[in-house]
N, C-alpha and C positions, 0 to 999 in steps of 0.2 A: 650624507652618503652619496657618492657619485659613481656611475658606471660608465665608463668611456670605451667605445670601440677602439681596439688596438690595432696595430699594423704600422705600415709606413706609407701613408698616402702622398709623401712628397717624392718618391722614388718609382720610376716607371718600371714596368716588367722587363727584365733583360738588360737593364741600364745600371751603371755604377754610379752615375753623377746625379745628385739631387737637384730638384728644382723647386721653385716657389710653390707652397700649396695653392690649390685653386678651389673655390667653391662654385665654380661655373658648371655644376652638374646636379641633376635631381637629387642626389644623395648629399650634397654639400652641407645643407642645413641640418640634417639629421645627425652630422658628426660633431657638432659643437656642444660644449658642456652644459649649455641651457637645456638642451633637449634630454640630457641624461642626468640631471640633478633632481633628487627627489627630497622634499622637505617633510619631515614626519612631525606630528604633534608632539609635544613634550610628554615623556613617559612611554612613548611607542618605539618599537623596534621592528626590524625587518631582516628576513633572511634571504641572501642572495644566493641563487644556485647557478651552477655553470650549465651551458647549453647541453641538451641531450645528445650524447654521442655514443657510438659502440665502443666501449673500452677494450683496449688490447686486441684489436682486429688484425689478425695475422702479425702480431707483435707490436703493433703501433696503434695509435689512435686515428680513427677514421670517421669522417662525417659525410655520409651520402645525402646530399641536399634535397633532391627531387625524385621521389618514386614515380611521379607523373611523368618525368623525362624518360624513364626507362620504359614505360608503357608506350609512350609516343615512339621512341626509337624502334621497338619491336613492330610497330605498325608501319611507320614510315619506310624502314629498310627491310621489310619482310621479303621482298623480291631482290634485295641486294645484300646478300650474305657477306661479301667482301667488306663493304662499308660498315655494317653492323659489327662484324668480328673486329675490325680495326678500331672502332669506336670503344668497344668494351675493353679491347687490350690497352688503349691510351687511358681509359678511366681507371683501370687497375694498376697502371704503372705511374700514376701521377704523384709528384712529391707534395709536400705541404704547400698550399698555394695554387694547385692546379697546373703546375708545370710538369713536362715530360721531357727529359733529357735522354733522347734515344734517336737514332738515325732511322730513316725509313727502311734502309736495306736490313737493319737489325730487326725491325718489326717483321718484314716480310720473312726473314729467316725463322723467327720464333713462330710464326702463323703457317710456315711452310707455303707461302704464296709468292707469286711473281712480284718483284718490286714495283713493276709498272702498275700492277693492280692497286698496291698499297698507295703508291703516290696518287693515283686517280681518286682513291677513297678520301685521302687527307684533303685533296683539293676540293672534293664535294663538301666535306665538313667545314672547310673555311669559307666556301660560298654561302653556307648555311649560317655563318656567324657562330659556329660552335667551337672553332679553333683558330688560331693564327700562330706565326712563328716570329717571335720577337728577335730571334737571331738563329743563325744556322745550327741545326742539330737540337733546337728546343722548340717545343709546341706548348702553347698556353691553351688550356681548356676553358670554356666559358663558365665562369663562377656562378652565373645566374641559374644554371641548370645542374651542374656537378661540381662539387667543390671538396677537396680534402682539406680539412681544417686542422688546427694544431698549432705548434710552435716551431719556428725556424731560427737558425743562427745567422745573423747578419753582422758585418764588419762596420762598425761605427767609428768615424774619424775622432781623434782626440788631439791634444796639443802637438804642434809640429806635424811631422809626417806620419806619427804613429797611429795605429787603430787598435780597437779592442773589440772582442766579439761579444754581442748581447743576444738575448734570447727574446724574440718578440711573437705575439700571437697573431695568426693570419685570421682576420675577420672578414666575413663576406661583404658587408656594407662598405667597409673601407677600401677593399680591393675593387669592388664595382665602381666606387667613386673614382679611385685612381685610374682605371681603365677608360672610363667615358671622357676624363679630362685629358687624355694623352692623345695629341693629334697624330702621333705615329701609330696609332692602332687602326687597323682597317676599319672602314665604315660599316661594313657588315657585322663585324664583331662588336663594336660600339653600340650599334642599334640593338642587337640582341640583348646587350647588358643594361638597356634602359627599362625603367619601370612599366609594366604593361605590355612588354613585347611578347608576342605570341609565336609558337612554333608553327611552321607551316603544315597545311593539311597534306596528306598523301594525294598524288595525283589520281584522277578518276581511273586511269588506266591501271594504276597499282592496287586500287580497291576492288577491281573487278575479278570475280572468281567464277570459273566455270563449274556450275553445279552438275553433278552426275545425272544423266538422263535415266529417267525411271522407265522400266520395261512396262508395257500395257499389261494390265491383268487379263488373264485368260479364264 
């Protein structure tokens, strides 16, 4: 019985040309068949169950990977509602694999905000390693903290110049492996995709709150 992570680790996000697979990442060894092959004693069987996801969420399958990330975002951006709303809008708009195909002016229109505000918010998310733009008009969210899983249709070359469409599963480990191996991905994003990466703490200024002054008892 074998359980192989699926996906397309030889294809970079936002690119159409495949390249040779690389194992030069902390996730490379975990993708080989030896790590996913289980030998059972004679007469024994095993039941394989799919990952736990929320079925039929707003008409589709949706996997929210990290509830801790939502708690962090609420604290980190509590004094920056524009960035928080932009982040939540991006998370809710992502396609399978964590990409968002929407222009910043369209996001601003949906949120009824100034386009310059949304642009500044997305730039902040990119500096934090939570997003990057593989091409104009597309945003890739960080799959280490938020990922919409499921199946997507890709074009696979066949004989000659023909192509056929196949359905592949987007799996978190393979996607992270693909991103950290891609030298075209910004360093901030690659660093946040590595195992053990930690989200930044809110600045001391952001944590300070003015407590209401108590009136002296009379």
